[in-house]
N, C-alpha and C positions, 0 to 999 in steps of 0.2 A: 546556390539553393540552402534554405534553410532547414533545421532538421531538429525535431524537440522527441528525443526518444529515451528514456530511461527503466532501465532493467536493476531491481533491487532484490537483493538475497539476503533477509535478515530473520529477525527473531520477533514475534509479536510482544509490544512491552505493555499493553494493557488487553483487558476485555475489549471485543471491536462492540461499537454503538452501532444498533439498526435503527433508523430512522422511516417510518412510513408514512407519507403523506396520503392527504383527502384523494387526489387524483389517483392514487394507486403504486405511484414511484417509491420507489426504495431506494433508500443512498446508506451505505456501509463506511462507516470510518472509523479508522483503527491506526494506530501508533507502530512503527517499526524500528526497532533498535539495528544500528549496522555496526561493526567494528572494523575497526581498521587499525592496521600498523603503520602504516607510510602515509605522508612524511614523518607523523609521529602518533603514539599510541592515543586513539580516542575511541568514544562512542557517539555515532549521531544519532538523536531521535528524530524520525521523519514522519510528520504527518500523513496519511493516504487515503483519499475519496474513491471510493465506485460508487455509482449509480445502478441501479437495477441489478444485483448480483446474481448470479446463479440460486438454483434453490439448494443444491448440492451443499454450497459455500455457506448459506447460510444456516442449513440445518448441521452443520459439522460444529463440535463444542470446542471451539476456538480457545485455548488459554494462552496466557502468557507465557511467554518460552518457545511456543510452537513456531516451527520455522515457517516462511511464508517467501514462496517468490512473486513479484507484482512488476507489472510490464504496464508503463504507461506514458505521460507527459507530465512536464511542470508548467504549474499556471500559476499566476500570482493574483488572488482575490482583493477588492479593494470594498471598503465600506466605509460610513460615517459613522464615528464613536463617539461617547461621550467628551474623549479627550481629543478628539480631533478626527483627521483622517489615518485610517488604517489599513494595513496589509499583511497578508499573508502567503507564504511560498508553499503549496504542496503538490502533491505527485497524484494526478487524477488517472486511476488505474482502468485500463482495458480489458487486463487479462491477471488473476490472482488463482495460485494454487498453492495449497499447503504440502506437496510432494517433496520429498528428498530429489535433488537435483539428477541423481542417478537414474530416475524414472521419467525424468522430464527430457534427457540426453541419454539414451541408452548407449551402451555402448557395441560395438559390431558383433559380442559374442552374445549379448542379449537380443539381436534383430531376429 
């Protein structure tokens, strides 16, 4: 069985970009920075795409540095550019939450 599920906990790298199409569909794109110390210290900046984001998320004043939790799948897009065939790997989000992990996963004392 194949399985494509990604969970990212990181910080917003830049203000998100919201695009609204003539059809009414909305596309929210943003970059998430994820720090890691293993196997060596580094910071990854990962592109995320969310189709038709919930109104509550769009209304929030998301700023660089805000923590975001994103659940989705990895996809690779291909297109033809002026310099040949291009591709990009991105996380296509199914769920995005700007809440702290404590509110996502309450401890038994909070329940």
